[in-house]
N, C-alpha and C positions, 0 to 999 in steps of 0.2 A: 292595480284596485288595492295593495296593503299602502301605497302612498296615502291612497284616496278616505281608505280607513283611520292610518296615521290623525289626518287630517280631518276628517270629522268626530274623531275621539279629542284632539284637541280643541275644537269648536266646544261641543257639549263639557268637558269641563274647563269651558271660558265662561260658558252661560252658567253653568253650576257657582262658579266661583265670586260670581257676580249677582247670584243670586242669594249666596250665604250672609251679607253685609247686607241686603235689600231685604231681606225677609227675617234673619233672625240676626240683628244687631249685636245681640248679648252674647252670640259666642264670636261675638273679633272686638269689641271695645270692652273695658269693666265700668261695670253702673257701677255706680256710688249704690251706696247698703241705704235700706230703706229702713224708718228707724224717726223716733218724736225729735221733731227740731233742738239746734244748738240753744241749751239755756243760756248760756252764756252771748248769744247774736246783741250786737249791738245797733237800732234802728235810725239812732242817729247818725250815728256814723257810717249808714248804709242811706241816708239822703245825700250826705256828701258823695259817697259811690253812684247814687243814682244822678247824678248831674254826670260824673267824671265818665260814667259808660253810654251817654247820649237817648238814654229811652225815651223821654217827652218827646224830641221832634219825630221818632219814626211813629212813635205809639198816638201818636194824636192827628185827627187831623183838623183840617180849618176853620174854627168858630163848634169844633166838638169838645165833647166830654177827657181832660186830663185822663190819659192812660186806658181811651176804652177804643184805644185800636181806628179803621178805617181810613187811613190817611192810603192812597194809590202811591205805589212807589213804581215810576216807571224805568227799564232795563231794554236790553238790546234780547233779553230773551221774552220780554212780553211784563205785564204788570204786575206787581204784588202786590196784595190789598194787606195791612198789618192788622194782626191781632187785639184784641181785648187782653190786657196785663191790671189789669182792676182783680178786687179779691173777689168778683162777682161768683155766687158757689153752679150760676147755671152757662153763663157767657162767656167770662173769663177763667182764671186759674186761682178760684177759690179754694177749689177743689184740691189742690194738689198739694204735695208735700216738700219739703225740704230738697228728699233726696231727688223730688220729680224736676224741681225747679233749676237742683246743681249738673242733671242728667241734659236738662237743654242748653244750658249756659254753655258749657264742653265736651257736647257729643251734638247736639243737635237735633235732638229727642224724643219726642212728646211722653207724657205718661205710657201710651198704651202702644209705646216703641216704631211712630209715625216720623222718619226724616222729615224734617225740616231745610227750607229750604235757604242756602248759604245769605237771603238776602237779610236775612238775621246772622248779623256778626259771630256766630257762634266760632269760626277758627282763627280769632284772637279772643275772644271772650274765655276758651277754652284756657287759657296763660293767666287765667285770674288767681290768686290765693284763692283757698279753701276759705283762710277765714271773709276776706273778704265776700264772697259769695254769700255768705253766710249771715252776713250785712245787712247787704243788699239786698235779700230776697224777707227779712226781718221788719227793711223799711215797708218795699211792696205788699205787706201785709195790711201795714197802717193808713194804706191808700182809700179813700174812702168807694166803696161798691160801685159798680155799674155796670145796670142790663145793656147789653150793644150785640146785637150778631151782625155782625160784616161780612161784608162778599164773601166769594172766590179772586185766588189768585188767575188772570187769565191769562196763560202761557200757550205760547205753539208750540206745536210736538217736535223732535223727545221730549222739550226741555218741560213739559206737563208730567213723563211718569213719572213720578215719586219714588217710584220704587228704587228706579234708577241710582240712585243719589249716594245707594251705599257705594257702590263705585265710587261714583264722585269725593266720596268723604277718603275710600281708600289710596285717592292719589292725591286730596289736597288738604285736609283735614288732619293737621300731628295734635295729639290730643299730649296734653300736658303739663303742668306749674309751669311758670315762668323763671327762667335760672338764671339769678344772679351773674355777669361779669367778674370775676376778682380782679382782671386787671384794672377793671372804670371805679370810679371812686362810685361812691352813694350814691351823689347826687345824678350820674349820668344811670347807674342803675335805675333808680326810682323815675327818669325819663320816662328809659327803654320802658320798664312794665307799662307807664300812661299809656304811654304813645301804641307799642305792639297790642294793648289788654285791654284795658277796662276804656279806652279813648278811642280804637281802633281805627286811629287815623290811615293806617294804610289802607284800608277798604276804601278808601275811594281816592286816593293819592299814589295807587299804585294802579299801573295796567293791567288788566286780565287778559287771558288767552280766548281760545274759542272756543272754551268749557266752562266758561266763568272762575276759573282757576287765577290767585294769584301770580303775578310774574313776579320773582323774588329777587331774579336776579338786575331788576329797573324798580324796587321798593323804594316806593316815596318820590317816584322821580317823575308821579303826576298823571295824570289817567286822560284822555282826550275827550273832546265832545263828542256825544254821538247821538244821533234818533234814524226815524225812519223814512223821516220824508214831513209827517205830520205832528210830532214833537220833537220840538230842538233839549235834548241832556244837559245840561252841562256840565264838564271837565272841570276836574281838582288839578291847581298848578304842582308844579315840581316843589317842592320844600325841603332837598337835602340841599345842601352848601356849597352847590354847582352856581361858581360866578356868572356864566349868563342866562342858565335856562332857571337856575332855586335862585334859593335867599343866602347864598352865598356868602353876599355884603352887606347881610343886617349884621348887628351887635346883637349880644344878647338880650340887652337893655330891648333893643327896638322889636328883638321877637314876641319878651317880655310882654309891652307894649302892646300888640298888634292884639295877642291873644286876650288880654283884656278888655282893650277897646272897639278891636278890628278894625284900627286904623294903620295900615303901612308906612314904614319909612319914607311912602315921598309921599304920602297924606291921600291916597285913597282909601277909601272908606270896602271893605270886602265888601261882596254882595249874594246875592244868592241862598245855595245852600249852607255856607262859610257862615253869612250872619243869623243863622240859626243856630252854628255851630257855639256860636260867640257868645250868644245871648241865653242857650241854656246849660253850654258845656262850660267854656274856659274861660269867662269872664268869672266862672262861681267856684274858679281853681285858688286854693289858697296862693300866696307868692310865691312861695316855697317850692310849691308844684310849679307851675307855671314856666320856674328857673330851671329845675329838672329836666322839662321837657327842650328849654334852650338850649343848653349845654349837650342833651342828646342831640338832638338836632341837625348843631354844628361838629357833633365830632359823627355822625353816619357817612360813607363815603358817597362823594360829590356825582350823580350821575345825569343823565341826559338821556332824553328819548333819543331813537334815530327816526 
């Protein structure tokens, strides 16, 4: 009986512990302080960060109003539907403050502290600097507002239980800004910041575990195709410097050219989601930032999926 009592106590404690981040996230994570928007934020710089962060692709459905949401994003867990991120007060983020935006980007929380699903890559965005987040917010406020109410996510149980994301975050979210590696060059650190932060390359190019967390032991080593039989979803290739499975044979100039044009060293043209990434993201970066990405990718550990 004593053992049963101990096990019951531990079970109740586990449920309680899981419930705290689910129901009271402000007790677990430090929230951005509310206040007026930063007067020094630069919307022009924010426009560049907007392109770098890949917001357009996910938040615009085919033929739809830019950033009004409604794009369906299939996954092994169900179908996610992107929200409206225009400054429309009723259906978008027009009622948000700068602190609300930073909270969403770094902690995956809505203004009323509901958890966002990690289809929104806040696991990567949390590494962005505060200045970059403020500039990005300043730009988003300049976007024309659009009234658009989008559908709900269509997720299978238990993934449909949103409060459980509080426990998921305890396992897989590491809030905190990117910290430069003093042993690496400035260009390498710039590339690391872009790849692991705003450009969130690992969100597609890294395999996930059964709970949807990124398997950092095989970071950037690619993610295989997956599907439920009715819809096939293209995977992402290995972009580590592995000679056989990755891009180890690519020179820095070839990586830069591929990011700018979508054309690989073999003459193939990137398709699928990467075609969108080139169009909306990497082709809009400066040559210096593309070269920073190339230096970083050539310097990460070469890995291959088993």
